[in-house]
C-alpha positions, 0 to 999 in steps of 0.5 A: 483531486489528487489531494482529495484521494485519502486513505482512511483505512487499511485491511490486510487481506492474504499474500500481499493483498491489501483492502484500502478504503478511500475518505469517498467510500470507493474501496480497492483490493491492491496486490503490491506482490509484483511490486516488491518481487520485481523490484528489488532494493535494500530498503524494501526488501524485508517486506517480501516476508509476510509478517513484515509486510503485514506491518503497514500503517496510515499516515496522512492518508497514505498506507506506508511501511516502515518508520521512515516511510520505506514503502510509500504509493500514490494514492491517484494510482491506488485509488484507480485500481491500479496494482503497482508494478 
């Protein structure tokens, strides 16, 4: 099942909220803020700035930040509507 969970569209909403639209029509608004603020790491700290956070893209059905996948999350977790913590 997990391989079928594919993000087709992602839209920045506000703050750290992103609307994810999955291949099967399910839509979820996910807040990535708690994760970014409570899990500091040199590779992802720059995404605390909204201007950097908004620069995500889709790659093979995943939402990704950075050229080298600085941030990438499990699609099953996002599909269930769980905010990363």
